[in-house]
C-alpha positions, 0 to 999 in steps of 0.5 A: 499499500505505501507504494501505491501511494509513492506512485501518486506522490511523484511528480508527474510534470518531471519529464516536462521539467527535464524539456523545459530545462534542456531548451533553456540551456540551449538558448543560454547557451546560445545567447551567451555566446551571442553577448561574448562575441559583442563583449569581444568588439565592444573590447577591441572598439574601446580599445580603438576609441582609446588610442585614437584619443577619444575617451569621452565616447570610451568612457560612454561605451564602458557602462554598455560593456559592463553591463554585457558582462553582468548578463554573462555572468547571470547566463552562467549561473542560470546555467548552474543552476539548469545543471543542478536542477537537471541532476536532482530531477530524480529527487524531486520526482520522488520527493515533495520536500525541499533541500535548500540546495534546491530550494536555492536553484528553483527560487533563483530560477524563479526569480530571474523569470520574472527579471529575464523572462522575455528574453528566456521565455522557458524561465516562465515556464519552469516557474509554472511548473515549480509553482505548481509542485511547491505551491503559490506560496513558495513561487511569490516568496521567491520572486518578490525575496520575501522571508524564506526565500533561499534566492541566491545573493550574487544573482539578485546582486546582478539583476538589480537595476542600478547604474554602473559607477564611474569607477567601474568604467574607469576600471574596465577601460584600464583593464583593458588598455594592459591586456594589450600592453599600454599604459592607462592614462585618462585625459577628460 
């Protein structure tokens, strides 16, 4: 009788979750590769601008480059969460309880769905799947960062909307210059 009950408590949408995660992983890889190409080109553009004495234009472009690098960092975090969920999918399928490490990965994916859902529609599907599995309270806690959520702090920081400081732009420009064997001097 206990085996019969365990069959009914298993998650019937585990295979759908697996499919959605695989699609998300593919999309993340494509978007990450595209963004990496943009980053490489932006770094070259900034270097050329600095070489030609167009410091203000280079400074202005550094903000977009900084944001693009942050986006790649977010994609890498999401890839890691997807991989973690895939590894733990048999546990999720069999058990209704939620270990903190799985909670953190699922919460982070749900949190990201509210901020990246336009670029990554699979996140919205995962949000619904995890919401169905663990309840609306769990979903709301992750999206709204309510007490009890286990969204990973680096993801929260990366997805927080804020402007890039001038100091961060200068550091990025200095890094680009040093990578290419130049001494960095910024003249306004």
